[in-house]
C-alpha positions as CSV (number, residue, x, y, z in Angstrom):
1,X,0.0,0.0,0.0
2,X,2.8,2.4,0.8
3,X,4.4,1.7,-2.6
4,X,1.2,2.7,-4.4
5,X,0.9,5.9,-2.5
6,X,4.5,6.9,-3.5
7,X,3.7,6.3,-7.2
8,X,0.5,8.4,-7.0
9,X,2.5,11.2,-5.4
10,X,5.1,11.1,-8.2
11,X,2.5,11.3,-10.9
12,X,0.7,14.2,-9.3
13,X,3.9,16.2,-9.1
14,X,4.7,15.6,-12.8
15,X,1.1,16.7,-13.8
16,X,1.5,19.8,-11.7
17,X,4.7,20.8,-13.4
18,X,3.2,20.3,-16.8
19,X,0.3,22.6,-16.0
20,X,2.5,25.3,-14.7
21,X,4.8,25.1,-17.8
22,X,1.8,25.3,-20.1
23,X,0.5,28.4,-18.4
24,X,3.9,30.1,-18.7
25,X,4.0,29.5,-22.5
26,X,0.5,30.8,-23.1
27,X,1.2,34.0,-21.3
28,X,4.4,34.5,-23.2
29,X,2.4,34.0,-26.4
30,X,-0.1,36.7,-25.7
31,X,2.5,39.2,-24.7
32,X,4.4,38.7,-27.9
33,X,1.3,39.1,-30.1
34,X,0.4,42.4,-28.4
35,X,3.8,43.9,-28.9
36,X,3.9,43.0,-32.6
37,X,0.6,44.8,-33.2
38,X,1.8,48.0,-31.5
39,X,5.0,48.1,-33.4
40,X,3.5,47.8,-37.0
41,X,0.6,50.4,-36.6
42,X,-2.1,51.1,-39.3
43,X,-1.0,53.1,-42.2
44,X,-3.2,55.9,-43.5
45,X,-3.6,55.4,-47.3
46,X,-3.7,59.2,-48.0
47,X,-0.5,59.7,-46.3
48,X,2.1,60.2,-49.0
49,X,4.9,59.9,-46.7
50,X,5.2,58.0,-43.6
51,X,4.3,59.6,-40.5
52,X,6.7,58.9,-37.9
53,X,5.0,58.4,-34.7
54,X,5.8,61.0,-32.2
55,X,6.8,63.6,-34.9
56,X,5.4,67.0,-33.9
57,X,5.8,68.6,-37.3
58,X,2.4,69.4,-38.6
59,X,3.4,70.8,-42.0
60,X,3.2,69.0,-45.3
61,X,5.7,68.4,-47.9
62,X,6.4,70.9,-50.6
63,X,6.3,68.5,-53.4
64,X,5.2,65.2,-54.2
65,X,1.6,65.6,-53.4
66,X,-0.6,67.9,-51.7
67,X,0.0,67.9,-48.0
68,X,-2.2,65.6,-46.1
69,X,-3.3,65.7,-42.5
70,X,-1.3,63.5,-40.1
71,X,-3.5,61.4,-37.8
72,X,-2.3,60.5,-34.3
73,X,-1.3,57.0,-33.9
74,X,-3.9,54.6,-32.9
75,X,-3.3,53.3,-29.6
76,X,-4.3,49.7,-29.6
77,X,-5.0,48.4,-26.1
78,X,-3.3,45.1,-25.6
79,X,-5.6,42.3,-25.4
80,X,-6.7,41.3,-22.1
81,X,-4.8,38.3,-21.3
82,X,-6.8,36.0,-19.1
83,X,-4.3,34.2,-17.0
84,X,-4.6,30.6,-17.3
85,X,-6.7,28.9,-14.8
86,X,-4.5,27.4,-12.4
87,X,-6.0,24.2,-11.5
88,X,-5.0,23.2,-8.0
89,X,-3.9,19.7,-7.9
90,X,-6.4,17.5,-6.1
91,X,-5.8,17.1,-2.5
92,X,-4.5,13.7,-2.2
93,X,-5.6,12.2,1.1
94,X,-3.0,9.8,2.0
95,X,-4.5,6.5,2.5
96,X,-5.3,5.6,6.0
97,X,-2.7,3.3,7.1
98,X,-4.3,0.6,9.1
99,X,-1.9,-0.9,11.4
100,X,-2.2,-4.6,11.3
101,X,-3.4,-6.0,14.6
102,X,-0.7,-7.1,16.9
103,X,-0.9,-10.7,16.8
104,X,0.3,-12.1,20.1
105,X,1.7,-15.4,19.3
106,X,0.2,-18.2,21.4
107,X,2.0,-19.0,24.6
108,X,3.5,-22.3,24.0
109,X,3.6,-24.1,27.3
110,X,6.5,-26.3,27.3
111,X,5.5,-29.4,29.3
112,X,7.9,-29.8,32.2
113,X,10.5,-32.4,31.8
114,X,9.4,-35.2,34.0
115,X,12.4,-36.7,35.5
116,X,11.6,-40.2,36.5
117,X,12.1,-40.7,40.2
118,X,15.4,-41.9,41.2
119,X,14.9,-45.4,42.6
120,X,17.1,-45.6,45.6
121,X,18.0,-49.1,46.3
122,X,18.2,-49.3,50.0
123,X,21.6,-50.5,51.1
124,X,21.6,-53.9,52.6
125,X,21.7,-53.2,56.3
126,X,23.3,-55.9,58.2
127,X,21.6,-55.9,61.5
128,X,24.1,-55.2,64.2
129,X,24.9,-58.0,66.5
130,X,23.0,-57.2,69.6
131,X,24.9,-58.3,72.6
132,X,22.4,-58.9,75.4
133,X,23.1,-56.5,78.2
134,X,25.1,-58.0,80.9
135,X,22.9,-58.3,83.9
136,X,24.3,-56.9,87.0
137,X,25.6,-59.4,89.3
138,X,23.0,-60.0,92.0
139,X,24.5,-60.8,95.3
140,X,22.2,-63.1,97.3
141,X,22.3,-64.0,100.9
142,X,20.8,-67.1,102.4
143,X,18.1,-66.8,105.0
144,X,16.6,-69.5,107.3
145,X,13.7,-69.0,109.8
146,X,12.5,-71.6,112.2
147,X,9.0,-71.7,113.8
148,X,7.3,-74.1,116.2
149,X,3.8,-75.3,115.2
150,X,1.3,-74.5,118.0
151,X,-2.2,-75.6,117.4
152,X,-3.4,-74.9,120.9
153,X,-4.5,-71.4,119.9
154,X,-4.7,-69.3,116.7
155,X,-2.2,-66.7,117.9
156,X,-1.9,-63.4,119.7
157,X,-1.9,-59.8,118.4
158,X,-1.2,-56.5,120.0
159,X,-2.8,-53.6,118.1
160,X,-1.7,-49.9,118.5
161,X,-4.0,-47.3,117.0
162,X,-2.1,-44.0,116.2
163,X,-4.8,-41.4,115.5
164,X,-4.3,-37.9,114.0
165,X,-5.6,-35.4,116.5
166,X,-5.2,-32.2,114.3
167,X,-8.0,-29.8,113.5
168,X,-9.2,-31.6,110.3
169,X,-9.8,-35.1,111.7
170,X,-13.1,-34.9,113.6
171,X,-15.1,-36.8,110.8
172,X,-12.5,-39.5,110.4
173,X,-12.4,-40.2,114.2
174,X,-16.2,-40.4,114.3
175,X,-16.2,-42.8,111.3
176,X,-13.7,-45.1,112.9
177,X,-15.8,-45.3,116.1
178,X,-19.0,-46.0,114.3
179,X,-17.6,-48.7,112.1
180,X,-15.4,-50.4,114.7
181,X,-17.7,-53.4,115.1
182,X,-17.1,-54.5,111.5
183,X,-13.4,-54.8,112.5
184,X,-13.6,-56.3,115.9
185,X,-16.4,-58.8,115.4
186,X,-14.1,-61.0,113.3
187,X,-11.6,-61.2,116.2
188,X,-14.3,-62.1,118.7
189,X,-15.8,-64.8,116.4
190,X,-12.4,-66.5,116.0
191,X,-11.5,-66.1,119.6
192,X,-8.3,-64.2,118.9
193,X,-6.4,-63.1,121.9
194,X,-5.8,-59.4,121.4
195,X,-4.9,-56.2,123.2
196,X,-5.4,-52.7,121.9
197,X,-4.1,-49.3,122.9
198,X,-4.5,-45.7,121.5
199,X,-2.2,-42.8,121.1
200,X,-2.1,-39.6,118.9
201,X,0.2,-38.1,116.3
202,X,1.0,-35.1,118.5
203,X,4.8,-35.3,119.0
204,X,5.1,-32.4,121.4
205,X,7.0,-33.0,124.7
206,X,3.9,-33.4,126.9
207,X,1.8,-35.7,124.6
208,X,4.4,-37.6,122.6
209,X,3.4,-41.3,122.7
210,X,1.1,-40.9,125.6
211,X,-1.7,-43.5,125.9
212,X,-5.3,-42.3,125.5
213,X,-7.8,-44.2,127.7
214,X,-7.0,-47.5,129.4
215,X,-5.5,-50.3,127.4
216,X,-6.6,-52.9,130.0
217,X,-10.2,-52.3,129.0
218,X,-9.5,-52.8,125.3
219,X,-8.7,-56.5,125.4
220,X,-10.3,-59.7,124.2
221,X,-11.0,-60.6,127.9
222,X,-12.8,-57.2,128.4
223,X,-14.8,-57.8,125.2
224,X,-15.9,-61.2,126.4
225,X,-16.9,-59.8,129.8
226,X,-19.0,-57.0,128.4
227,X,-19.0,-56.4,124.6
228,X,-21.1,-53.3,124.6
229,X,-18.9,-51.6,127.3
230,X,-15.8,-52.6,125.4
231,X,-17.1,-51.1,122.1
232,X,-18.3,-48.0,123.9
233,X,-14.9,-47.4,125.5
234,X,-13.2,-47.8,122.1
235,X,-15.6,-45.5,120.4
236,X,-15.2,-42.9,123.1
237,X,-11.4,-43.0,123.2
238,X,-10.7,-43.0,119.5
239,X,-12.2,-39.5,119.4
240,X,-8.9,-38.1,120.5
241,X,-10.0,-34.5,119.7
242,X,-8.7,-31.9,117.2
243,X,-6.5,-29.7,119.4
244,X,-3.3,-31.6,118.7
245,X,-0.3,-30.3,116.8
246,X,-0.8,-29.6,113.1
247,X,2.7,-31.1,112.5
248,X,1.6,-34.8,112.6
249,X,4.4,-37.2,113.8
250,X,2.8,-40.6,113.8
251,X,6.0,-42.5,113.3
252,X,7.7,-40.7,116.2
253,X,4.8,-41.2,118.6
254,X,4.4,-44.9,117.8
255,X,8.0,-45.5,118.8
256,X,7.6,-43.2,121.8
257,X,4.6,-45.3,122.9
258,X,6.5,-48.5,122.8
259,X,9.3,-46.9,124.8
260,X,6.8,-45.9,127.4
261,X,4.6,-49.1,127.6
262,X,6.6,-52.0,126.0
263,X,6.8,-53.9,129.3
264,X,3.1,-53.6,130.2
265,X,1.5,-53.7,126.8
266,X,3.6,-55.8,124.4
267,X,3.8,-59.6,124.5
268,X,6.8,-61.5,123.3
269,X,5.1,-64.0,121.0
270,X,2.3,-61.7,119.8
271,X,2.2,-59.9,116.5
272,X,2.6,-56.2,116.8
273,X,0.2,-54.4,114.5
274,X,0.3,-50.6,114.2
275,X,-2.6,-48.8,112.5
276,X,-1.8,-45.2,111.3
277,X,-4.9,-43.0,110.7
278,X,-4.1,-39.5,109.3
279,X,-5.1,-37.2,106.5
280,X,-1.6,-35.6,106.3
281,X,2.0,-36.6,105.8
282,X,4.1,-37.7,108.7
283,X,6.5,-34.9,109.8
284,X,8.7,-36.8,112.2
285,X,12.3,-35.7,112.4
286,X,14.1,-38.9,111.6
287,X,14.2,-41.1,108.5
288,X,11.5,-43.8,108.0
289,X,14.1,-46.6,108.2
290,X,15.2,-45.4,111.7
291,X,11.7,-45.7,113.1
292,X,11.1,-49.0,111.4
293,X,14.4,-50.4,112.8
294,X,13.3,-49.5,116.4
295,X,9.9,-51.1,116.0
296,X,11.3,-54.3,114.5
297,X,13.8,-54.6,117.2
298,X,10.9,-55.3,119.6
299,X,10.5,-58.8,118.1
300,X,12.9,-61.6,117.6
301,X,11.3,-62.2,114.3
302,X,11.0,-58.9,112.4
303,X,8.2,-60.3,110.3
304,X,5.9,-60.1,113.3
305,X,5.8,-56.3,113.1
306,X,3.1,-55.1,110.6
307,X,2.0,-51.6,109.8
308,X,-1.4,-50.7,108.3
309,X,-2.0,-47.2,106.9
310,X,-5.4,-45.5,106.5
311,X,-4.1,-42.3,105.0
312,X,-4.5,-39.8,102.1
313,X,-3.4,-41.7,99.0
314,X,-4.3,-39.1,96.4
315,X,-5.2,-35.4,96.4
316,X,-8.8,-34.5,96.7
317,X,-8.4,-30.7,96.5
318,X,-8.4,-30.0,100.2
319,X,-5.6,-27.6,101.0
320,X,-4.8,-29.1,104.4
321,X,-4.4,-32.7,103.1
322,X,-1.1,-34.2,102.0
323,X,-0.2,-37.7,100.8
324,X,0.9,-40.0,103.6
325,X,3.9,-41.3,101.8
326,X,6.0,-42.0,104.9
327,X,3.2,-44.1,106.5
328,X,2.8,-46.0,103.2
329,X,6.6,-46.6,103.1
330,X,6.4,-48.3,106.5
331,X,3.4,-50.4,105.5
332,X,5.2,-51.6,102.3
333,X,8.3,-52.5,104.2
334,X,6.4,-54.7,106.7
335,X,4.0,-56.2,104.1
336,X,1.1,-54.4,105.7
337,X,-1.8,-52.9,103.7
338,X,-2.6,-49.3,102.6
339,X,-6.2,-47.9,102.6
340,X,-7.6,-44.6,101.4
341,X,-8.9,-42.5,104.3
342,X,-11.7,-41.2,102.0
343,X,-13.1,-44.6,101.4
344,X,-15.9,-46.3,103.3
345,X,-14.6,-47.1,106.8
346,X,-16.8,-50.2,107.2
347,X,-15.2,-52.0,104.2
348,X,-11.7,-50.7,105.0
349,X,-11.8,-52.0,108.6
350,X,-13.4,-55.3,107.5
351,X,-10.7,-55.9,105.0
352,X,-7.9,-54.9,107.4
353,X,-9.2,-57.1,110.2
354,X,-9.3,-60.1,107.8
355,X,-5.7,-59.5,106.8
356,X,-4.6,-59.3,110.4
357,X,-6.5,-62.6,111.2
358,X,-4.6,-64.3,108.4
359,X,-1.5,-63.7,110.4
360,X,-2.8,-65.7,113.3
361,X,-2.4,-69.2,111.8
362,X,0.5,-68.5,109.5
363,X,4.3,-67.9,109.7
364,X,5.5,-64.5,108.8
365,X,8.9,-64.0,107.3
366,X,11.3,-61.3,108.2
367,X,12.2,-60.3,104.6
368,X,10.9,-60.7,101.1
369,X,12.4,-63.8,99.4
370,X,14.2,-63.1,96.1
371,X,11.7,-63.8,93.2
372,X,9.3,-65.1,95.8
373,X,11.1,-68.5,96.0
374,X,11.1,-70.4,99.3
375,X,11.7,-73.9,100.5
376,X,9.7,-75.3,103.4
377,X,10.9,-78.1,105.7
378,X,8.8,-79.8,108.5
379,X,11.1,-81.6,111.0
380,X,14.0,-81.3,108.5
381,X,11.9,-82.9,105.7
382,X,11.2,-80.8,102.6
383,X,7.6,-80.4,101.7
384,X,6.4,-79.0,98.4
385,X,2.7,-78.8,98.9
386,X,0.1,-78.2,101.6
387,X,0.9,-74.6,102.2
388,X,0.5,-71.2,100.5
389,X,3.1,-68.4,100.4
390,X,1.5,-64.9,100.4
391,X,4.2,-62.7,98.9
392,X,2.2,-59.5,99.7
393,X,2.0,-60.3,103.4
394,X,5.2,-62.3,103.4
395,X,3.7,-65.3,105.3
396,X,3.2,-69.0,104.9
397,X,-0.1,-70.6,105.8
398,X,-0.7,-74.4,105.9
399,X,-3.9,-75.8,104.6
400,X,-6.3,-77.3,107.2
401,X,-5.4,-80.9,106.0
402,X,-1.7,-80.3,106.1
403,X,-1.2,-78.5,109.4
404,X,2.0,-79.9,111.1
405,X,1.6,-81.7,114.3
406,X,1.7,-79.8,117.6
407,X,5.3,-78.9,118.4
408,X,6.7,-79.6,114.9
409,X,9.6,-77.6,113.7
410,X,8.8,-75.6,110.6
411,X,11.8,-74.2,108.7
412,X,11.6,-71.8,105.8
413,X,14.7,-71.2,103.6
414,X,15.0,-68.5,101.0
415,X,17.4,-66.0,99.5
416,X,17.4,-62.2,99.6
417,X,19.2,-59.6,97.6
418,X,22.1,-57.9,99.4
419,X,20.6,-54.5,98.7
420,X,17.3,-55.3,100.4
421,X,16.7,-53.6,103.7
422,X,18.3,-55.8,106.4
423,X,19.8,-58.3,104.0
424,X,23.4,-57.4,104.7
């Protein structure tokens, strides 16, 4: 399109030049014609001689003809020259240049080069040779305990009640008194020879280990004589009050009690059972093991000392209550039982009484046998049946059909780890 426009423009310029040139030649032609007419003039036929234009002499010649009149020259107006019509060249409108649309080339999406995943071949892992850990050498010590079978009676038990007398214990003391019958009835039915005494957890100088009430009125003999009076006395005396020290020291007071009344209260061949009742932790000054050693020293056979705890075993949200961990430690060390002070006292006392009764016709061991393995000999002959070993209570009980004869020697052999309390 642009090429055509250039050619048109060239042709128009040539035509314009030709028109201008033609006009110039025509003008020149008319000018020349006009001048030629003026220069030749029109001769008068009567004029014998030529009249020179512009001559002022008006006289005629003397001879040659009569003198004629000289006419002035005729002035011929030049012809009106009409200038050539200048034809303006047509306005050439340049063609509208239509820009071609910008064509955006389509975006060619090059598909990504998919590299196939590298397949990693796991290395062959040779499992390491696992050397079993070398078990520490367990040092074992031999133990042998000898008992004499006595079928004349079931056994004797001395029970010490250590009752918390701090400000938060009124309800628990009341519950113990009301549910005492569920505990003691079992002893009366089986005709157990028992003695009971009561002290508090107040370890101050004036009350430390002091007896509450009269232990001579809390015996099996007193219960047989008058059961209602016996139960009334116990119910009254276990309500030891709530004015005692807030720093409970049950372990300390139990040892102090035996120091005060061992000769009058404790019997050599009877089990010593200590029941701790408290809603707070023991705060005695010494270590648990020191108090336990003193209590076990009261018996030739340490297995005849048992501790039962009715204490706080978990938090219930009361700010004054703390877990009785030290009491529970003593119970675990003596194969006693642990009960929650918030549980029903009737079932707690019934269960605890049954556990104590089981001691009466069994043989309690001083220590826990390694892996609960024991050997039993009756009159130096090994027996492998007819008895049950209760690992939790650490005692041996013969079945009714296998009870050794009266006066028989019963020997129990076992091993203990050297790290166990009292093993070395």
